[in-house]
Structures are given as structure tokens and as C-alpha cells.
C-alpha positions as CSV (number, residue, x, y, z in Angstrom):
1,M,5.7,-16.2,-3.0
2,S,8.4,-13.9,-4.5
3,K,7.8,-10.6,-6.6
4,L,8.8,-11.9,-9.5
5,S,6.0,-14.9,-8.9
6,E,3.4,-12.2,-8.1
7,S,4.3,-9.8,-11.0
8,L,4.3,-12.6,-13.3
9,F,0.3,-13.6,-12.5
10,V,-0.6,-10.7,-12.4
11,I,0.2,-10.6,-15.9
12,C,-1.4,-13.3,-16.4
13,I,-5.1,-13.0,-15.1
14,G,-4.5,-9.9,-16.7
15,V,-4.1,-11.4,-20.5
16,V,-7.0,-13.7,-19.8
17,Y,-8.7,-10.8,-18.6
18,I,-8.3,-9.2,-21.7
19,I,-8.7,-12.1,-23.7
20,N,-11.9,-13.0,-22.0
21,S,-13.6,-9.9,-22.0
22,T,-13.1,-10.0,-26.1
23,A,-14.3,-13.4,-26.3
24,L,-17.4,-12.5,-24.5
25,I,-18.3,-9.8,-26.0
26,S,-17.8,-11.0,-29.9
27,F,-19.6,-14.3,-28.7
28,N,-22.5,-11.8,-27.5
29,S,-22.6,-9.9,-30.4
30,Y,-22.6,-13.7,-33.2
31,L,-25.5,-14.7,-30.5
32,M,-27.3,-11.5,-30.6
33,N,-27.6,-12.1,-34.9
34,E,-31.5,-12.5,-36.2
35,N,-30.5,-16.2,-37.1
36,R,-29.1,-17.2,-34.4
37,F,-30.7,-15.9,-31.0
38,P,-31.3,-11.9,-30.9
39,Y,-33.7,-11.7,-27.4
40,S,-31.0,-9.8,-25.4
41,I,-33.5,-10.0,-22.4
42,C,-33.4,-13.9,-22.5
43,L,-30.2,-14.2,-22.3
44,V,-28.8,-11.8,-20.0
45,T,-31.5,-13.5,-18.1
46,M,-29.8,-17.3,-18.3
47,H,-26.3,-15.3,-17.6
48,M,-27.7,-14.1,-14.3
49,T,-29.0,-17.0,-13.4
50,T,-25.9,-19.1,-14.3
51,C,-23.6,-16.5,-11.7
52,F,-26.2,-16.3,-9.4
53,I,-26.3,-20.7,-9.1
54,I,-22.6,-20.9,-9.2
55,S,-22.1,-18.2,-6.9
56,L,-24.4,-19.9,-4.3
57,I,-22.8,-23.4,-4.6
58,T,-19.4,-21.4,-4.3
59,Y,-20.3,-19.9,-1.3
60,F,-21.3,-22.9,0.5
61,L,-18.3,-24.9,-0.9
62,F,-15.7,-22.3,-0.6
63,P,-16.5,-19.3,2.0
64,S,-13.3,-18.2,2.4
65,L,-13.4,-16.8,-1.0
66,Y,-16.6,-14.2,0.1
67,P,-15.1,-12.5,3.2
68,S,-17.7,-9.9,3.6
69,L,-19.7,-12.6,4.7
70,T,-17.4,-14.7,6.5
71,E,-15.0,-12.5,8.1
72,V,-17.8,-10.7,10.4
73,D,-19.9,-11.5,12.6
74,P,-23.2,-13.4,12.0
75,T,-25.4,-10.9,13.6
76,V,-23.1,-8.0,11.8
77,K,-23.5,-9.7,8.7
78,R,-27.3,-10.3,8.7
79,E,-27.4,-6.7,9.7
80,K,-25.2,-5.3,6.7
81,I,-27.1,-8.0,4.0
82,V,-30.8,-6.4,5.2
83,K,-29.3,-2.6,4.7
84,A,-27.4,-3.8,1.0
85,Y,-30.9,-4.6,0.3
86,K,-32.5,-1.6,0.9
87,V,-30.2,0.5,-1.4
88,L,-29.8,-2.6,-4.0
89,L,-32.8,-2.3,-6.0
90,P,-32.2,0.7,-8.2
91,I,-28.8,-0.4,-8.3
92,A,-30.3,-3.8,-9.8
93,I,-32.8,-1.7,-12.1
94,A,-30.6,0.0,-13.3
95,F,-27.9,-2.5,-14.3
96,S,-30.3,-5.0,-15.6
97,G,-31.5,-1.5,-18.1
98,T,-27.4,-1.1,-19.1
99,L,-27.1,-5.1,-19.9
100,V,-30.0,-5.8,-21.8
101,L,-29.5,-2.5,-24.0
102,S,-26.2,-3.4,-24.6
103,N,-26.1,-6.5,-25.6
104,E,-29.6,-5.2,-28.2
105,A,-27.4,-2.6,-29.5
106,Y,-25.4,-5.0,-31.2
107,K,-27.9,-5.7,-33.5
108,H,-27.6,-2.6,-35.0
109,L,-24.1,-1.5,-34.3
110,S,-20.7,-2.8,-34.9
111,V,-19.2,-4.0,-31.7
112,A,-16.0,-1.7,-32.7
113,F,-18.1,1.7,-33.0
114,I,-20.3,0.9,-29.3
115,Q,-16.9,0.6,-28.0
116,M,-16.2,3.6,-28.9
117,L,-19.3,4.9,-27.8
118,K,-18.6,3.4,-23.9
119,E,-15.6,5.7,-23.8
120,S,-17.8,8.5,-23.4
121,N,-19.6,7.3,-20.1
122,V,-17.3,8.8,-17.9
123,I,-18.7,12.4,-19.2
124,W,-22.5,11.3,-18.0
125,I,-20.8,10.4,-14.7
126,Y,-19.5,13.1,-14.1
127,T,-22.6,15.1,-15.1
128,L,-25.2,13.3,-13.0
129,S,-22.1,13.4,-9.8
130,L,-22.5,16.9,-10.4
131,L,-26.6,17.5,-10.3
132,I,-26.8,15.2,-7.1
133,G,-23.8,16.6,-5.3
134,L,-21.1,14.1,-5.2
135,D,-18.6,16.1,-7.0
136,R,-18.0,20.0,-7.8
137,W,-17.1,21.7,-10.5
138,N,-13.3,21.1,-11.5
139,W,-12.1,22.9,-14.5
140,P,-9.0,20.9,-15.6
141,V,-12.0,17.6,-15.6
142,V,-14.4,19.7,-17.4
143,K,-11.7,20.7,-19.9
144,I,-10.8,17.1,-20.9
145,L,-14.2,16.1,-20.8
146,L,-14.6,18.4,-23.3
147,V,-12.0,17.3,-25.1
148,L,-13.7,13.6,-25.1
149,L,-16.7,14.6,-26.1
150,I,-15.8,16.1,-29.1
151,A,-13.1,13.1,-30.2
152,T,-16.1,11.4,-29.5
153,F,-18.6,13.5,-32.0
154,F,-15.6,12.4,-34.6
155,T,-16.2,8.6,-33.9
156,I,-19.9,8.9,-34.6
157,V,-19.2,11.1,-38.1
158,G,-16.7,9.1,-39.2
159,E,-18.9,5.5,-38.6
160,L,-19.9,4.3,-42.0
161,R,-22.8,1.8,-41.1
162,F,-24.2,5.0,-38.7
163,T,-27.9,3.7,-37.3
164,L,-29.9,6.3,-35.4
165,L,-31.7,3.3,-34.0
166,G,-28.6,1.7,-32.6
167,F,-27.3,5.0,-31.4
168,I,-30.1,5.6,-29.1
169,I,-30.3,2.0,-27.6
170,Q,-26.3,2.2,-27.0
171,F,-26.8,6.0,-25.4
172,S,-29.3,4.5,-23.1
173,S,-27.1,2.0,-22.1
174,G,-24.4,4.5,-21.5
175,L,-26.8,6.0,-19.1
176,C,-28.3,3.5,-17.1
177,E,-24.4,2.3,-16.3
178,S,-23.7,6.1,-15.7
179,F,-26.6,6.2,-13.2
180,N,-25.6,2.3,-11.6
181,I,-22.2,4.3,-10.7
182,V,-23.5,6.8,-9.3
183,L,-26.0,4.7,-7.0
184,K,-23.7,3.0,-6.0
185,S,-21.3,5.6,-4.8
186,K,-24.3,7.6,-3.6
187,F,-25.7,4.7,-1.3
188,L,-22.8,1.1,-0.8
189,T,-20.1,4.0,-0.2
190,K,-22.2,6.8,2.7
191,E,-23.6,3.6,3.9
192,G,-20.1,2.1,4.3
193,L,-21.2,-1.1,2.3
194,N,-18.2,-2.1,0.1
195,F,-18.3,-5.8,-0.3
196,D,-15.3,-8.0,-2.5
197,P,-16.0,-8.9,-5.7
198,L,-17.8,-12.1,-5.3
199,T,-20.0,-10.5,-2.3
200,F,-21.5,-8.0,-4.5
201,I,-22.0,-10.8,-7.9
202,L,-23.7,-13.2,-5.0
203,L,-25.5,-9.9,-3.3
204,L,-26.5,-8.4,-7.0
205,S,-27.6,-11.4,-8.9
206,P,-31.0,-12.5,-7.6
207,L,-32.4,-9.0,-7.3
208,C,-30.9,-8.5,-11.6
209,L,-32.6,-12.1,-12.5
210,C,-35.9,-10.5,-10.5
211,V,-36.1,-7.3,-12.6
212,L,-34.7,-9.8,-15.8
213,A,-37.3,-12.2,-15.4
214,I,-40.4,-9.1,-15.2
215,K,-38.8,-8.0,-18.4
216,M,-38.8,-11.6,-19.7
217,L,-42.3,-12.4,-19.4
218,I,-43.7,-8.7,-20.4
219,F,-41.5,-8.4,-23.9
220,Q,-40.0,-12.1,-24.8
221,F,-42.4,-14.6,-23.2
222,H,-43.1,-16.5,-26.1
223,W,-42.5,-19.5,-28.4
224,Q,-39.9,-17.8,-31.2
225,V,-37.2,-18.2,-27.9
226,W,-37.9,-21.0,-26.1
227,E,-37.9,-22.7,-30.0
228,A,-34.4,-20.4,-30.4
229,V,-33.3,-21.9,-26.5
230,V,-33.7,-25.7,-28.3
231,V,-31.9,-25.2,-31.1
232,H,-28.5,-23.4,-29.7
233,W,-28.4,-24.8,-26.3
234,P,-25.1,-25.4,-26.3
235,L,-23.9,-22.3,-27.5
236,L,-25.8,-20.6,-25.0
237,L,-24.4,-23.1,-22.2
238,A,-20.6,-22.1,-23.5
239,N,-22.1,-18.3,-23.7
240,C,-23.2,-18.4,-19.9
241,L,-20.1,-20.0,-18.2
242,V,-18.1,-17.7,-20.7
243,A,-19.5,-15.2,-18.9
244,F,-19.1,-16.5,-15.9
245,S,-15.8,-16.7,-16.0
246,L,-15.5,-13.4,-16.9
247,N,-16.6,-12.1,-13.6
248,L,-14.4,-14.6,-11.8
249,V,-11.4,-13.5,-13.6
250,I,-12.1,-9.7,-12.9
251,A,-12.4,-10.7,-8.9
252,I,-9.2,-12.3,-9.0
253,F,-7.7,-9.5,-10.4
254,L,-9.4,-7.0,-8.2
255,K,-7.7,-9.2,-5.5
256,N,-4.1,-9.1,-6.7
257,A,-3.4,-6.6,-8.6
258,R,-2.9,-2.7,-7.8
259,A,-5.1,-0.5,-9.6
260,L,-2.8,1.6,-11.6
261,S,-2.5,-2.5,-13.5
262,F,-6.2,-2.7,-14.0
263,V,-6.3,0.9,-15.2
264,V,-3.5,-0.2,-17.7
265,S,-5.3,-3.6,-18.6
266,G,-8.4,-1.6,-19.3
267,Y,-7.1,0.9,-22.1
268,V,-5.3,-2.5,-23.3
269,K,-8.5,-4.3,-23.8
270,D,-10.5,-1.6,-25.0
271,L,-7.7,-1.6,-27.6
272,T,-7.8,-5.6,-28.4
273,I,-11.4,-5.1,-28.3
274,V,-11.8,-2.5,-31.2
275,I,-8.9,-4.0,-33.5
276,S,-9.7,-7.8,-32.7
277,T,-13.4,-7.3,-33.5
278,A,-13.1,-5.3,-36.4
279,T,-10.9,-7.9,-37.8
280,L,-13.3,-10.5,-37.1
281,F,-16.0,-9.4,-38.7
282,G,-14.9,-7.3,-40.9
283,T,-15.6,-3.8,-39.7
284,Q,-13.7,-0.5,-41.7
285,I,-12.9,1.8,-39.6
286,S,-12.7,5.1,-41.0
287,L,-9.5,7.3,-40.6
288,M,-11.4,9.9,-39.2
289,Q,-13.1,7.1,-36.4
290,G,-9.4,6.2,-36.0
291,M,-8.3,8.8,-34.8
292,G,-11.1,10.2,-32.9
293,F,-11.2,6.9,-31.0
294,F,-7.4,7.5,-30.3
295,A,-8.1,11.1,-28.9
296,Q,-10.6,9.3,-26.6
297,L,-8.6,6.9,-25.0
298,I,-5.4,10.3,-24.4
299,A,-8.3,12.3,-22.5
300,V,-9.4,9.0,-20.6
301,A,-5.7,8.7,-19.4
302,I,-5.8,12.2,-18.7
303,Y,-9.1,12.0,-16.7
304,S,-8.0,9.6,-14.4
305,S,-4.6,11.5,-13.8
306,I,-6.5,14.0,-12.7
307,R,-8.8,12.2,-10.5
308,N,-6.2,10.0,-8.7
309,F,-3.7,12.7,-8.6
310,P,-6.0,16.5,-8.5
311,H,-3.1,18.4,-6.8
312,H,-0.8,18.2,-9.8
313,Y,-3.2,20.0,-12.0
314,E,-3.8,23.4,-9.8
315,G,-1.2,25.0,-11.3
316,A,0.0,24.6,-15.5
317,F,-1.9,21.5,-17.2
318,L,1.0,20.3,-19.2
319,T,3.1,20.8,-15.9
320,G,0.0,18.5,-13.9
321,I,0.4,15.5,-16.5
322,Q,3.9,15.5,-16.1
323,N,4.2,15.3,-12.7
324,S,1.3,12.7,-12.5
325,F,3.2,10.6,-14.6
326,N,6.6,11.0,-12.1
327,E,4.5,10.1,-9.8
328,L,3.1,6.7,-11.0
329,I,6.2,5.9,-11.9
330,Y,9.0,7.1,-9.2
331,G,6.8,7.9,-6.4
332,P,5.8,10.6,-4.6
333,L,9.0,13.1,-3.7
334,K,9.0,15.2,0.0
335,D,8.1,18.7,-0.4
336,V,11.4,20.6,-1.0
337,E,12.4,24.4,-1.8
338,N,15.4,23.7,-3.4
339,P,15.7,22.4,-6.9
340,E,19.1,21.0,-6.6
341,E,18.0,19.0,-3.5
342,E,14.9,17.2,-5.4
343,S,16.9,16.5,-8.5
344,L,19.0,14.4,-6.2
345,L,15.8,12.8,-4.4
346,K,14.8,12.3,-7.6
347,N,18.0,10.9,-8.6
348,E,17.5,8.8,-5.8
349,K,14.7,7.1,-6.1
350,I,15.9,5.9,-9.4
351,K,18.7,4.1,-7.8
352,Q,16.6,2.5,-5.5
353,I,14.1,1.6,-8.1
354,E,16.8,0.0,-10.0
355,R,18.5,-1.9,-7.2
356,E,15.2,-3.1,-6.2
357,V,14.4,-4.8,-9.9
358,A,18.1,-5.6,-9.8
359,E,17.2,-7.9,-7.1
360,S,13.8,-9.1,-7.7
361,G,14.7,-10.2,-11.7
362,E,12.2,-8.5,-13.1
363,S,12.3,-6.4,-16.1
364,S,9.7,-3.4,-15.2
365,T,9.2,-1.3,-12.3
366,E,5.6,-2.2,-11.3
367,D,6.0,-2.8,-8.0
368,T,7.7,0.3,-7.1
369,T,5.2,2.3,-8.3
370,S,2.3,4.5,-6.3
371,H,-0.8,2.7,-5.0
372,L,-3.7,4.8,-6.5
373,S,-7.3,4.4,-5.2
374,K,-8.6,0.9,-5.9
375,S,-12.0,1.4,-4.5
376,D,-13.3,3.7,-7.3
377,H,-11.9,1.4,-10.1
378,Q,-13.6,-1.5,-8.4
379,Y,-17.2,-0.2,-8.3
380,Q,-16.6,1.2,-11.8
381,T,-15.5,-2.4,-13.3
382,L,-18.3,-4.0,-11.4
383,N,-20.5,-3.3,-13.4
384,N,-19.1,-5.0,-16.2
385,T,-19.5,-8.0,-14.4
386,I,-22.8,-11.0,-14.3
387,G,-22.5,-11.6,-17.5
388,K,-21.8,-8.1,-19.4
389,V,-18.5,-6.3,-20.4
390,K,-18.2,-3.1,-22.0
């Protein structure tokens, strides 16, 4: 496959990912209406059941799609699975809480406002990482997270249909998601248990299904639920298939796209969700809220830059932003003492990029951007799978 074909494929998958995410969020919000199917635990349980069944069938029919389970010795695979299940249970509990609470919040808050609240999750992830020793104090990170916190405050103050119950539910969902990500980093990464996305879904979904089944037996095992299932089963079936398709699209995207492409598509997805759902559901967004959301996106982008290029932020903050942007576009430059020599190297790098683009016929320089670490983004995006999106 040529560079042009690869780039077009990644762009198409990115577009499908954005559309699929937006569609599932809108679909879930539509179903969670009191007059349709306002049973979040049951809805997520059906998502999980669908994911597990289809994943199991896919594994037996196309085992090559699960390299973490097929490209290792059977004995090693068995030991790895047993070791993984010892640490996956707390992750499954936190993940199930995220799924249920995030869908429950649709009954009380607008989709656009929920998306804005989710932008602040990186604050709680960093805080929890500090508390358990996974991360260390970093002033540039703390400063930009304070900006993100202030921006989130403006989105809350600017919300025209704010409800305290909905805010508490969504905040709890964000905490569960943060615990989920931190637990993955602490246990899976530390133990060297890095799985490909489809394998991770296959291993985690039965545990989540057990946790959700217990919750459903306690809270939503009554005749109104089954009556609603009988009435709305075509919509529920379609919703479950859309949920699994999102898992599949994310897995394909992670396998073929650079981490930078996934991050950029995430920003576009956030904008698309807020704008499209506000348009579809007639949600009013105040000026203060819109400005707060825009500031959130900028703060999260800078936060990602600091995490991926910390060496650029040892000096002036604005210089760090500029140098990070240059490295994304042109790639890392050699350390030189002569400014004129550095300028020549940079110009030569630009010419090299232009030659490669001209030879491949591409209209962008995506193939010449530097590689970012993909593993962190994989784990952060994996908790948006199995029937749940941001």
C-alpha cells in the first residue's frame, strides 16, 4: 500500500470514528429518555453482552485479529491470561461504573455539557497518579491544569439547564474513569500486560458483564425493564451493534494511525459532538460556556504537548509550546550550538519534507511528523470502548 493510500485509509477511518462516536452518544441519549428506555444498567449490560459474544465469535473465526493471544506460546498465553485476570477485576468495577453513570447522566444533563465536563478528566487522572506515586509534581502541568479547571468552571457557570444531581452523577462517572485509567497504568503496564485493543475487549468484557449483572439484579431486575425491552428491542439491537462497531473502529484506528492522528481526531470528535448534538437536540450554549469549552480544548492540547515533549518546557513556557509544535511538524532537530547551522538544518528538513510529499503526491505532511508514544493514548481510549464513548 502506497503512502497516499495509507493516509487516505487513516483519514477515512478517522472520519468513521468521529461519526460513529457522535452517533452512539446521540443514540444513547435518545434511548435514555424517560419515555423510551431509561435503564442505564440494563442498556450497558446489553452492550457488554453483545461485545463479548461477537468478540468470542470473531476470535474463533479470525484469530489473527488477536495477536496478543495468537502470537505467543500456548503456555505463555495461559500464564499471561491468568496473571491479567488477577488485576482486571478492580479495573472492570471502575469501568462498569463509568459506563453506567455516564449513560445515567443523559437523563439530567445535555450531551454538549456532559462532553465539556469530560474534558476535565485529565485533572483527576493526574491528581490520582500523584497520590499513588505513578507521576511526579510538574509545575508546567499543574499550571495548565489550573487553566483547564478554570475553563471547566466557566462551562458549569454558563450552563443554562444545570442540575446538581446530573452534575454529581457525571462527576462520579469521571472519577470512575480516572480510577480506571490509573489502575490500568499501575497494574497492566507495570506487569507488562499490554494487549492489543480487541484482545483487551475480549478479556475485560466477561468481567464487566458479571459486575453489571449483579448491579442489574439489585437495581433494575423488575417487570418495567422487560416490558421496555419487548417494546423497544429493534432500537436496542441497533444500539448494541453501533456500540460494538465503535469498538472495532477504534481498534482499527489504533492499529493503523499514528498517535498524533488519533489525538487530533479526538479534538475534532469533541467539537463535532458538542456542535452536532447541540444542533440535533436544540441545546442552547451560552457565550461563557462556548468560550470555556474553547479554552478547555486549548488547555488539553497544551497538556498533551507537555506530556509528550517535557524537555521543551524546561525553559520559557511559550517557547516550549513553539518548540513542541515545530517538533510535531518537522521532527526533532540535532543539538547545535550555532544558530545559523540550526537554521540550515531546519530549512533542509523542510525541503526534505517537501520532496517526500511531492514524490508521494500527498497534500499534507502527516507522514513526516514525528512519532508520539501511542501506548498512553491506547489505554486512555480503551475505556471509551465496549459500548461507551466520551
